[in-house]
Each structure stands twice: as C-alpha cells, then as structure tokens.
C-alpha positions as CSV (number, residue, x, y, z in Angstrom):
1,M,0.0,0.0,0.0
2,A,1.1,3.6,-0.5
3,Q,3.0,5.6,2.1
4,C,1.7,8.6,4.0
5,Q,2.1,11.9,2.0
6,I,2.1,14.3,5.0
7,E,5.3,16.1,3.8
8,P,4.0,17.2,0.4
9,A,0.5,17.8,1.9
10,A,1.9,20.1,4.5
11,A,4.0,22.1,1.9
12,Y,0.9,22.4,-0.4
13,S,-1.9,23.1,2.1
14,F,-0.7,24.8,5.3
15,P,0.1,28.5,5.4
16,R,3.5,29.7,6.5
17,G,3.9,32.5,9.1
18,P,1.8,33.2,12.2
19,A,-0.8,30.5,12.3
20,P,-1.9,27.7,14.6
21,V,0.0,25.3,12.4
22,E,3.4,27.1,12.7
23,D,4.5,25.2,15.8
24,R,3.9,21.9,14.0
25,R,6.3,22.6,11.1
26,M,9.0,20.4,12.5
27,S,6.8,17.3,12.8
28,L,5.1,18.0,9.5
29,A,8.4,18.3,7.7
30,T,9.5,14.9,9.0
31,K,8.8,12.4,6.2
32,C,6.3,9.8,7.5
33,R,6.9,6.2,6.4
34,E,3.7,4.9,7.8
35,T,1.2,3.1,5.5
36,A,-1.5,5.4,4.1
37,A,-5.0,4.6,5.4
38,Y,-6.9,7.7,4.3
39,S,-7.2,10.1,1.4
40,A,-8.0,13.7,1.8
41,Q,-8.8,16.5,-0.7
42,M,-6.8,19.6,0.3
43,R,-6.7,23.1,-1.1
44,G,-3.5,25.0,-1.6
45,A,-2.5,27.7,0.8
46,A,-2.7,31.2,-0.5
47,K,-0.5,34.1,0.6
48,S,-3.5,35.8,2.1
49,R,-5.9,34.2,4.5
50,G,-8.2,32.9,1.7
51,A,-7.8,29.7,-0.3
52,A,-11.1,29.8,-2.1
53,A,-9.4,30.1,-5.6
54,A,-6.9,27.4,-4.9
55,A,-7.2,24.0,-6.6
56,A,-7.8,20.9,-4.5
57,R,-5.4,18.0,-4.7
58,E,-5.7,14.5,-3.2
59,F,-3.1,13.3,-0.6
60,L,-2.8,9.9,1.1
61,L,-2.3,10.0,4.8
62,C,-1.7,7.6,7.6
63,E,-4.3,7.4,10.4
64,N,-2.3,9.7,12.8
65,H,-1.7,12.4,10.2
66,S,-5.2,12.3,8.9
67,Q,-6.3,13.2,12.5
68,L,-3.6,15.9,12.7
69,V,-4.8,17.4,9.4
70,S,-8.4,17.5,10.7
71,Q,-7.3,19.2,13.9
72,V,-5.1,21.8,12.1
73,D,-8.0,22.4,9.7
74,R,-10.3,23.2,12.6
75,E,-7.8,25.5,14.2
76,L,-7.3,27.4,10.9
77,V,-11.0,28.0,10.7
78,E,-11.2,29.0,14.4
79,E,-8.4,31.5,13.9
80,G,-10.1,33.0,10.8
81,W,-7.4,31.9,8.3
82,S,-9.9,30.2,6.0
83,G,-13.0,28.3,5.5
84,V,-12.8,24.5,5.5
85,L,-9.7,23.4,3.6
86,V,-10.0,19.6,4.0
87,T,-12.8,17.3,3.2
88,Q,-13.4,14.6,5.7
89,P,-10.7,12.0,5.1
90,Q,-11.9,8.9,3.3
91,F,-10.8,5.4,4.4
92,L,-8.9,3.6,1.6
93,A,-10.6,0.3,0.9
C-alpha cells in the first residue's frame, strides 16, 4: 500500500507564518513512512488568508496524520485563516 504523504500535503496546504500550524512545522516536515490509510482532498495555501481560488489535490495520509490534518484544519477555521480546507478523510478500501 502507498505511504503517507504528509510532507507534500503540508507544503501544499498549510500557510507559513503566524498560524496555529506554525508550531507543528518540524513534525510535519519529517517524512512519514507509515502506510497510508486515508485520502483527503486539500486546497493549496494562499499568501493571504483565503484559499477559495486554490485548486484541490488529493493526498494519502496515515491514520495519525489524517487526525492531525483534521485538527489543524479546525484551528485554521477558528483563527479565521480560512473556511474549511480539507474534506473529511476517506478510508482507503
């Protein structure tokens, strides 16, 4: 089965600079070698706080990172950085 793609997903979807995700940069930059269990559609991060015009891409994530992405997504919405960026992760059959 495919490996978790948290590293390219983080580079593509999470904004840089002051944001709730900033303190997670080190762990997100570490390449995960876990088996992917979920797929998630993620929008690209824009330079401003909006990502409405960004295209969505699909990434495969392990169970732990799919939960982390969902948590970070909630925090980005709570902090006013964006609307929902991630669809609910779908279990890989």
